[in-house]
C-alpha positions as CSV (number, residue, x, y, z in Angstrom):
1,M,2.9,-3.0,-2.7
2,G,3.7,-3.9,-6.4
3,L,6.8,-5.4,-7.7
4,V,8.5,-2.7,-10.0
5,D,11.3,-2.7,-12.7
6,F,12.5,0.9,-12.8
7,H,14.6,0.6,-15.7
8,V,13.5,-1.0,-19.0
9,H,14.5,0.2,-22.7
10,L,12.3,0.0,-25.7
11,T,15.4,1.0,-27.8
12,A,15.2,1.9,-31.4
13,W,13.5,-0.6,-33.6
14,G,15.9,-0.5,-36.5
15,N,14.9,-2.6,-39.2
16,V,12.5,-4.8,-37.2
17,P,9.4,-5.4,-39.1
18,E,6.2,-3.6,-38.5
19,A,4.3,-6.8,-37.6
20,E,7.0,-7.6,-35.0
21,R,6.9,-4.4,-33.4
22,R,3.2,-4.4,-32.9
23,A,3.4,-7.8,-31.4
24,Y,5.8,-6.6,-29.0
25,V,3.9,-3.9,-27.8
26,E,0.9,-6.0,-27.4
27,S,2.9,-8.7,-25.6
28,F,4.6,-6.3,-22.9
29,P,2.4,-6.9,-20.2
30,R,2.5,-10.6,-20.7
31,C,6.3,-10.2,-20.3
32,L,5.8,-8.7,-17.0
33,D,3.5,-11.4,-15.9
34,A,6.1,-14.1,-16.8
35,A,8.6,-12.1,-14.8
36,G,6.4,-11.8,-11.9
37,L,6.5,-7.9,-12.0
38,D,3.5,-5.5,-11.6
39,R,4.9,-2.7,-13.3
40,A,7.9,-1.4,-15.3
41,V,9.3,2.2,-16.1
42,I,9.9,2.4,-19.9
43,F,11.6,4.9,-22.2
44,A,13.1,5.0,-25.5
45,L,14.5,7.6,-28.1
46,D,11.0,7.6,-29.6
47,N,8.8,9.1,-27.1
48,E,5.8,8.7,-29.2
49,L,6.4,4.9,-29.4
50,V,6.5,4.9,-25.4
51,A,3.1,6.8,-25.3
52,R,1.5,4.3,-27.4
53,T,2.9,1.4,-25.7
54,V,1.9,2.7,-22.1
55,A,-1.6,3.4,-23.5
56,K,-2.1,-0.5,-24.0
57,A,-1.7,-1.0,-20.2
58,P,-1.4,2.1,-18.1
59,D,-1.8,0.4,-15.1
60,R,1.5,-1.7,-15.9
61,L,3.5,0.5,-17.6
62,T,4.9,4.0,-16.8
63,A,6.6,6.3,-19.3
64,F,9.7,8.6,-18.7
65,A,10.3,11.1,-21.6
66,F,14.0,10.7,-22.9
67,L,14.9,14.3,-23.9
68,D,18.2,16.4,-24.0
69,P,18.0,18.7,-21.1
70,R,20.2,21.3,-22.9
71,R,17.7,22.2,-25.5
72,P,15.6,25.2,-25.1
73,E,12.5,23.5,-25.8
74,T,12.8,20.5,-23.4
75,P,11.1,22.2,-20.3
76,D,7.9,22.7,-22.3
77,R,8.3,19.3,-24.1
78,L,8.6,17.5,-20.6
79,E,5.7,19.4,-19.3
80,Q,3.4,18.2,-22.2
81,Y,4.4,14.8,-22.0
82,V,3.5,14.9,-18.3
83,K,0.4,16.7,-18.3
84,E,-1.0,15.6,-21.5
85,H,0.4,11.9,-21.8
86,G,0.7,10.9,-18.3
87,F,4.7,10.5,-18.4
88,R,6.0,10.5,-15.0
89,G,9.7,11.4,-15.3
90,L,12.6,12.4,-17.5
91,K,15.4,9.9,-18.7
92,M,18.6,11.6,-19.7
93,S,21.9,10.4,-20.9
94,T,25.0,12.9,-20.9
95,S,27.5,10.5,-22.9
96,G,26.6,11.6,-26.3
97,G,24.9,9.6,-29.1
98,P,21.9,9.7,-31.2
99,I,19.8,12.2,-29.1
100,E,22.5,14.4,-27.6
101,D,24.9,14.5,-30.5
102,E,27.9,15.6,-28.4
103,G,28.4,14.6,-24.8
104,F,27.9,17.0,-22.0
105,Y,28.3,17.3,-18.3
106,P,24.9,17.1,-16.0
107,N,25.8,20.2,-14.2
108,D,26.0,22.3,-17.4
109,V,23.9,25.2,-16.6
110,A,22.1,24.7,-19.8
111,C,20.4,21.8,-18.3
112,F,19.0,23.8,-15.2
113,P,15.7,25.0,-16.8
114,T,14.8,21.4,-17.6
115,F,15.7,20.3,-14.1
116,A,13.7,23.2,-12.6
117,R,10.6,22.3,-14.7
118,A,10.9,18.7,-13.4
119,Q,11.2,19.9,-9.9
120,D,8.2,22.0,-10.4
121,L,6.3,19.1,-11.9
122,G,7.2,17.0,-9.1
123,V,8.6,14.1,-11.5
124,P,11.9,12.4,-11.0
125,V,15.0,12.5,-13.2
126,L,16.7,9.2,-14.1
127,V,20.3,9.9,-15.1
128,H,22.6,7.5,-16.8
129,A,25.8,7.3,-14.6
130,G,29.0,5.4,-14.7
131,L,30.4,3.1,-17.6
132,I,29.1,3.5,-21.1
133,Y,29.9,1.4,-24.1
134,C,32.5,3.2,-26.2
135,N,33.4,2.0,-29.6
136,P,37.1,2.7,-29.9
137,D,36.7,2.9,-33.6
138,D,34.3,5.7,-33.5
139,P,36.1,9.1,-32.7
140,G,32.8,10.9,-32.1
141,G,31.2,8.2,-30.2
142,T,30.1,8.1,-26.5
143,R,32.5,9.0,-23.6
144,T,32.2,7.7,-20.1
145,K,33.9,10.9,-18.8
146,Y,30.6,12.7,-19.1
147,C,28.8,10.2,-17.0
148,L,30.7,10.3,-13.6
149,P,28.2,10.5,-10.6
150,I,29.7,13.3,-8.7
151,Y,28.8,15.9,-11.5
152,L,25.1,15.3,-10.2
153,D,26.2,16.7,-6.7
154,D,25.7,20.2,-8.1
155,V,22.4,19.5,-9.5
156,A,21.2,18.0,-6.1
157,R,22.2,20.9,-4.4
158,E,21.0,23.6,-6.8
159,F,17.4,21.7,-7.0
160,P,16.9,20.3,-3.4
161,N,13.3,19.3,-4.1
162,L,14.2,17.6,-7.5
163,K,14.3,13.6,-6.9
164,L,17.4,12.4,-8.9
165,V,18.0,8.7,-9.6
166,V,21.6,7.6,-10.2
167,A,21.3,4.9,-12.9
168,H,23.2,1.6,-12.6
169,G,24.7,2.6,-9.3
170,G,27.0,4.7,-11.2
171,R,29.4,1.5,-11.5
172,P,32.2,1.3,-11.5
173,F,32.6,4.9,-9.9
174,V,30.6,3.7,-6.9
175,D,32.4,5.7,-4.2
176,Q,31.3,8.8,-6.1
177,T,27.6,7.5,-6.2
178,I,28.0,6.9,-2.3
179,A,29.3,10.4,-1.7
180,L,25.8,11.6,-3.0
181,S,24.0,9.8,-0.6
182,L,24.6,12.8,1.7
183,M,22.0,14.5,-0.4
184,P,18.4,13.3,0.6
185,N,16.9,14.0,-2.8
186,V,19.3,11.4,-4.5
187,Y,18.2,7.9,-5.2
188,V,20.0,5.1,-6.9
189,D,18.9,2.3,-9.1
190,V,20.8,-1.1,-9.2
191,S,20.4,-1.9,-12.8
192,W,23.8,-3.5,-13.6
193,S,23.5,-5.1,-17.0
194,L,27.4,-4.9,-17.7
195,L,28.3,-6.1,-14.2
196,P,29.2,-9.7,-13.4
197,L,26.4,-11.0,-11.0
198,T,29.2,-11.9,-8.6
199,M,29.7,-8.5,-7.8
200,W,26.2,-7.5,-7.1
201,P,25.8,-8.5,-3.5
202,D,28.7,-6.5,-2.1
203,L,27.5,-3.2,-4.2
204,I,23.9,-3.4,-3.2
205,R,25.0,-3.8,0.4
206,R,27.3,-0.7,0.3
207,L,24.3,1.2,-1.3
208,L,21.8,-0.1,1.3
209,D,24.3,1.0,3.8
210,T,24.8,4.6,2.9
211,F,21.5,5.5,1.0
212,G,19.2,3.5,3.3
213,P,16.7,1.1,2.4
214,E,14.3,3.9,1.4
215,R,16.5,5.1,-1.8
216,V,17.6,2.0,-3.4
217,I,15.5,1.0,-6.4
218,Y,15.6,-2.1,-8.5
219,G,16.0,-1.9,-12.2
220,S,16.9,-4.6,-14.7
221,D,18.3,-2.5,-17.9
222,A,16.3,-4.9,-19.9
223,N,15.0,-4.1,-23.4
224,W,12.6,-5.3,-26.0
225,R,15.1,-7.8,-27.7
226,E,15.6,-9.7,-24.4
227,P,12.4,-9.9,-22.6
228,S,13.8,-12.9,-20.6
229,R,16.0,-10.4,-18.7
230,L,13.1,-8.9,-17.2
231,R,12.6,-12.1,-15.0
232,T,16.2,-13.3,-14.6
233,R,17.5,-10.0,-13.3
234,F,14.5,-9.6,-11.1
235,E,14.8,-13.1,-9.8
236,E,18.4,-12.8,-9.1
237,C,18.3,-9.5,-7.3
238,R,15.5,-10.8,-5.0
239,R,17.6,-13.8,-4.2
240,I,20.6,-12.0,-3.3
241,L,18.4,-9.7,-1.0
242,R,16.9,-12.7,0.6
243,Q,19.7,-15.2,0.8
244,E,23.1,-13.4,0.6
245,L,22.3,-10.1,2.1
246,R,19.5,-11.6,4.4
247,V,17.7,-8.1,4.7
248,N,14.2,-7.7,6.3
249,A,11.0,-7.9,4.7
250,A,10.5,-4.1,4.8
251,T,13.9,-3.6,2.9
252,E,13.1,-6.0,0.3
253,R,9.7,-4.6,-0.3
254,N,11.2,-1.0,-0.7
255,V,13.9,-2.2,-3.1
256,L,11.7,-4.2,-5.2
257,G,8.9,-1.8,-5.4
258,A,7.7,0.6,-2.7
259,N,10.6,3.1,-3.2
260,A,9.8,3.2,-7.0
261,E,6.1,3.7,-6.5
262,R,6.6,6.5,-3.8
263,L,8.5,8.4,-6.6
264,L,6.2,7.8,-9.3
265,D,2.9,8.2,-7.6
266,G,3.6,11.2,-5.1
267,D,1.5,13.5,-7.5
268,P,-2.2,12.9,-7.3
269,A,-2.5,14.7,-10.4
270,W,-0.7,12.0,-12.5
271,R,-3.4,9.4,-11.4
272,I,-6.1,11.8,-13.0
273,V,-4.3,11.8,-16.3
274,T,-3.6,8.0,-16.2
275,E,-7.4,7.4,-15.7
276,A,-8.2,9.6,-18.6
277,I,-5.8,7.3,-20.9
278,R,-7.4,4.3,-19.4
279,T,-11.0,5.2,-20.2
280,Q,-10.0,6.4,-24.0
């Protein structure tokens, strides 16, 4: 069993010099080594950047396509990324912003063709849920109202074979996330970058008690500008599991890697694509 960070952003490069970009892409596997991690799921608005980054270390890095599920071309684009580039999932945010323009609810039927294609492809969908940073001076900015976890209930019921991952535990709307635990195809990641560390133990315990140890997944919510978070967040989560929650070894293995690996590697076709990328 490897140790997996299920939630890592490359983010937009902005005005970062090209040389610094290349250096980061080359150094990413070393960042994982420093954190004690074997593997990370990465995504960014620039899916081509993600593909190039993963190609540097396909054994260590796993790509999710960041796409707007409402667009009619998205199902085919997702399939192309999966079958031609070895991507292993879809990352989506409904809050509005640079990729979606305006916010939308994840149970909008316009999203359903994309969910159906992901279900057919056997790849998970990671959905931002819960609080999102809102700039009060930007009237057209992001909105938390579109990110309430409970809207995923419709999606989980409509697509029972689609693996949905509720990002960030849906915090602070954790009660809504817990309601989703009744659906066996819903998982939850514990990437809580905006949450005080003192609140982690109780929330992780609640999620373990409701979802069970087979559906809770570790993630850091780190990005390329702060690679140290890969290490500090992982170490803190492992400390909480061992010292505060005193979970057994099997639960620790599940949360810190085994659950993610089962979601990511369930389709043997993906391993064939990865092998092809590795030998190029």
